[in-house]
N, C-alpha and C positions, 0 to 999 in steps of 0.2 A: 565715331570717324576721326583719325588721328592725320597726322601730318604727314606720315610714314606712307610711302611711294610703295605699293605693292607689287603692282605689274609697271613695266614702262617699255614702250616701243620706240626706240630710234632710228627715223627712217629706215622703217620695213620698205622691201619689194616684193613681189613677187609676180612672175610672168609665165604664161602657158603660152609656147610658140611665140608666135607674134601679140598675143594679146599680153596686155598690162594690167592686171587686177589688180594690186598693189603699187601705190607711187610714193615712196616717202614719206611713209604714214608715220607721223609721231604722235605717241597717246603716254598719259598715267593716268593712275588708276589708283585710290588713296584707301588705305586697311580700312575697314567697316563701312565703308561705302557702296552702296546700288548705284550702279553708271551704267549709262544706256548708250547704246550703240545702234543710230539709226540710220537711212536713207532709203531710198527708191531703190527698187526690186535690182540686181546688177551691178550695188555699188561697192559690191566686194568685201561684208559685211562676216559672212561665213566662212570666204578667206581666212578673212583676218583672224577667225576662231582656230582656224586650220591652223597658221603659221603658230600659233602662242601655244596650241596642245602639242605639236610636232609631226601633226600629220602630213605640213608641207615644211620643207626647208626655204627660207626667206632667200630669194635671190638677191638682196641686200642691206644691210642693218642687221640690228640687233635687238634681241628679244631677252628682256631683264626679267626676275622676278625674285623679290627680295633681295636685291641687292647682285644675283648672280646670275650673269649670261646663259640661256636656257636654249639657243639658238641653234638650233642642228640636233639636242637631243632627243633621242626615241621617245613615242608616245610614251611608255610604261617610265622611262624615266623622268619624265615631267610629271607626270600624274603623281609617283611617289615623292617628288616634290611640292606637292600641293596643291595641284591644278587639275579639276574636273570639269566635266561638262555633259550637257544635255543633249539630245538634237530634236530638230523641230517635226522630223517623222520619226515616232515612237515603234519601234520595233521587238517588244518582249518574246520568248518561246511562249506560244499561246497554252502549251500543253502542259507546260509546268507552273508549278504553284506561284503566286506573289513570291514569296519566302524565296524559294527555287530560284527566280530570276535575279532578286538581289542576292543569292550566296553566290551563284558565279561571279558577277562582279566582285564581289569582294575575295573572293577565290583567287580570280584571274589578277586582281590588284597585289594580293600578298607572293603569290607567286611568280611573278613577272619580273625574269631578269634573273629571277633568286635560284640556285642550286637546294633548297631548300624541301626536307619530308613534307607532305602535309600530315601530322600526326592530328590523332584525336584530338589532342591540348590545342594544335592549331584549327581542326574543325569547329570546335566548340567556341573559337574567341571570335571565328569569323561567321556564327551564326549569331553569337551575341549581338554581334555591330551589326548584322543584317537588321533583327528584331529592333534595335533601336537605333535605326536608319527607317523604317516603317512607324516605329512609334511616332519619329520627329514631321511624318507626312501625313499623320492619322490614316493609316492603311495597315495597323494592327490586329483589325477586326478581319480585314479581307486575308492574311497572310496565308490560307489555305486552301485560297480558291483559285483556280486554274486561272492564269493571266487572261487568258482569250475573253473571261466573262468579264473583264472588266470596262467600264464607258470611259469615251476619251476622259475627262476631268479624272478619274482615278488613275487612268492610265500614265498619264501626266506628272502625277504624284510616284509613280512606280520609279519612271526615269529618274525622277528628283531623286529618289531613296536610292538606286542604283549608283549616283552620283557620289551622294552622301557617307554611301561604305567605306568611301577610298580617303576619309576623313581629310577632306580638300581644307584650307584656308583661301582660296579662290574658287570661284564657283561661275562656270561660263554659262549662259542658259540659254537657249537658242531658239526663240520665238515659245514661249513656254505656255501662253496661254491663247495659241493661232487655235482657232475653231471653238472656244468655249463659248457658253453663254454668259450671259452678265451675271447671274448669280455666283457661276463654278469659276469667272474670271475675278472676280471680289475676292472669293476663297483664297483662291491660289496667291494674289497679291500680300494679302493679309499670312499668308505662309511665308513668302519669299521674307516680310519684314521682321518676322520673327526669328527666322534664321539670320538676316543681320542682327537684331541683339542678342543671339546667343554666339557672334563675334566672326560670323561669314562676310567675306566681300563678296559682292557678286556683281558682276559686268553682262549685261543681256542686251542681247538683239533684239528686237521689238520695233515688227514694221507699224503696229498703231501710236501715234505718235499720242494720244489722249492716255493712255494706256503708260506709256514711257513717261510724262509730266508727271502725272498720278503715282507714280514709286520713285523715281529716282532722283539721285542728290546732285547728279551732274550727267551731262548730255554729250556725246559726240555724235559730230555728223559725216557719213563719208556719202562722196559721190564722184562713180568713175573710179572709184580707186583713190582717190586724194580726200582728205580731212579739210573740209568747208569751215568745219564752225567747231568749239568746243565752250563749255562753260554748262551757267544755271539752265534748266529746263527753259522757262518763260523766255529766257534772254535771246535764247538759240534758237526757239521754234517763230519766235518774232523777225529774224534772221532774214533780212532778202535773198539772199544764196540759199539758206534752207528752204525759202516756199518755193522759189525758184526751181531747184532741185527736185522737189515734188508734182510741182503744178507745171513747171515748165516752162519755161522764158514769154511764150507768144501768150501763154494764159495769164500768166501773172501781170503782163502789162497791159492785159484786156485787148478789144478789138482796136481796128486801129479806124481811124477819124475819115 
């Protein structure tokens, strides 16, 4: 992990009608770290991801990536700069093979926003990138299987491969181990650590605080659209405001006498 700040959010706000989803959110993610974004349901975590990736335009503030403002850029331009993401709900095309699902993501990334012919040479390049992504996530042997035959653990890996084929430097993971059993969770965490060793920076949303504490170098906490804590995982999870956000203030204080 370096001191370089790869992602910075300055006073990011987002509203949906009268609902304030994010309010003056500030955060920094350093290159080479695994940073966890936690918070109770409805805290604004996925909304923040969507702002970073360009799905939503912020109502206020600036998103900086590698020192450049990417606020308001379309999704494909942000992806081309090196930000890729996964989704909590995995939706591959089940009748296509595992490789074909990754090929689609790679081809879309190559062609989005660019008037270039998809030549035979380009097809070979995308295929090589797709196979490399499958090797990285341990799915090379399943490349020719229909995606609909994969179990949830392998589907999570397929979703990760579809992000990696874009050759990102910052990877946003939205609850990547949700629904997995203990062994599958451990395997997936090992995979994420390996990707970090290869040079990727990771920002992940994780509802399970135990998983986040075990995996992350740095942790951020959102509650009702506001950043309420940031720092080392153990210190953050011991913060009274964080405990109250998860348990509720009345539960935290205990029954009255």
